[in-house]
N, C-alpha and C positions, 0 to 999 in steps of 0.2 A: 129931233134930238131926244136922248134920254135925260129926264130931270131927276138930279139927285137932291134929296131934301136935308142931307146932313153933311158934315164935314169930316166924317170918318173915311178911312182909305178902304178901297175894296181890292179883293184878290181877284185880278182880271187875266184873261188869256184870250186870244184870237184862234179860231178854229174853222175847219171845214167839217160839216156834219157827215156822218156816214149813214146811207140809206139801209132800208130794211134788209134788202137782198145782199147786201155785203156784210151785215150784222149776221145773217145766217150762214154764210160762208165762214165767218170767223169762228162761229160757235162750232161749226164742224172741225175746224182746225184744232181749236181747243179741245174737243172731245179726243181727237187723234193724240194730241200731245199729253193729256191726262194718262193715257194708257202707258206711256213710258215711265210712269211712276215718280215723276219729279215732286219734290216738296215745295209747293209754290202758293202764292196768292194770285189766284186767277181773275182777271179783269172782268167786271161786270159789262154786259153788252148793252145795258140800258143808258150808259153815258159813254159809248164809243164815239171818238171824234178825232180828226186829225190835226194835232196842235201845230200851228204855224209860229206862234210867239207867245210865250209865258211872260207876264208883265209882273206877276206877284202883286204884293200891296200897293196900291196906286191911289195917291190923293184924289179927292173929288173934283178938284178944280183942273185935273188933267183930262177928265173924261170927254169933254166936248172937244179938244184938240185931238184926241185919239179917234173919236168918232169922224171927225174930218178926214184924219189921215186914211181910215178905212175906206170912206167914200173916195177920196182920190185914187187910191189903189184900185178900187173897184172899176172907176171910170176908165182906167188904162186896160182893161181887160175884157175880153169875150169869155163867155162860159167855155169849159174844156172838159175832157174826159179823163178819169183816174181809173186805176185798178189796184187792188191788193194782190201782191205775189211773194211767194217765197216766206221763208222763217229766217231769222237771224237772232242775234244775242248782243247785249251790251254790256260791259264795254268791250269784251274779248272772250274767246271760247275758254281761256284759262282763267278768267276771273269773272264769268258771267253772272249777272245779276238780274237781266231783264231779257225776256223772250219777246221778239215782235215780228209782224208781217210788214214787209216793205210797201211802199205806196209809189206808184210810177205814173208818169204822165209822157206823152209825146212831144218831141222837140223841145225838151227842157222848159216846158212853160210853167211847170210847177216851180221849179227853182227861180225862173224870172219873177214870179209872182211873190215869192218869198223875199227876194232882194228888193223888190219895189215896196213891199210892206215894211220891211225893216228900215229902209231909207226914210219913207214918209213918217213912220213912228218915231224914228230918231228926231225929225224936225219937230215933233210934238213933244220932245223932251223925254222919251223913252230910251234907256240906254241900248245902244246897237248890239246885236249878238256877236259873241266872239268865237262861237262854236260853228263848226261846219254844219250845214243844215242837212239832216238826215230824215226825210220824211218816213214815218212809220206809225203803226198801230200797236201799242202796248197788249200782249196776250196774257203775260204772267210775269210776277216778279218772284224770282227763286229764293227760297228760305235757307238753302243749303247750298254747298259746292257740289257741282256736277262734274264728271269726269269728262275732259275736254274731247276725248275720242267719241264718247257718246253724243256730244253736242254736235261734232263734225258730221256724225252719221245722220243726226236728225237734220241738220241744215241741207245735206245732200239729198235727203228723202223727200224734203219740201219744196225743192228749188223750183220745181215746174208747177206747183200747186197755185191757182190763180183764180181771182174773183172774176165775175162779169165787170164790164167796164161801167162806170157811173159817172153822171154829170155833176160836175161842180159849178154851181150857179151863183155863188156869193161867199162872203166872209161874215162870220158871226163872232161877236164879241160875247163872252160868257163871263158871269160872276161864279166864282168857286167859294163856297163856305164849307169850312171844315167842321165835322161833327165828329163825336166819338167813334162812330161807326165807319164812317165814309164821307168822301167829299160830295157836296150837292152842288151840280152845275145848273145855272139858270141863264138862258140866253136873254141878253140884254138889248140886242141891236143886231140888224143885219144889213150889209151893204152889197147890194145886187151886181153882179157883173152885166155887161152888155150882152144880148142875145146874139148868138153866133150867125153870121150872115151867109155861110156857105155849108 
């Protein structure tokens, strides 16, 4: 277990790390998107991850129950494969603020994992999520409004662009520390899935 030596709250989230081969794919997508001329803050590749649950400021006394919830979730799952595919925007093409690439799994296993994690964390005192789960990797945050027709063309052009499959082997708990220039993420704990039998 992680030992916390003070009573301060920690800014926490649970995520799945993204391997180098997928990071290189995302870099290529970003390069192509930059050529479209959007004014945007582009995501750094060194901190790329698939966020499953952002918990925000969390009291230190909740850390151990959270770790137990991660371990319980991991025990229920075998490792599985994911891939990044396509490009989309949040919240809509008419009011786009974020450009992202989607993350997919077979047989809804990623959605099932998320539901189990949310349920176990709820028992640990973390508020359940009220938003629909939309697994994605953030590529950019738009600084100005972009014409919706241009965004629709972008989405169509990238709809079949996909990364190699990559294996998801566990859940990571990260601490996020905000600095004047960026958020610094530090992995605190990993809960490993069971190895696949087939």
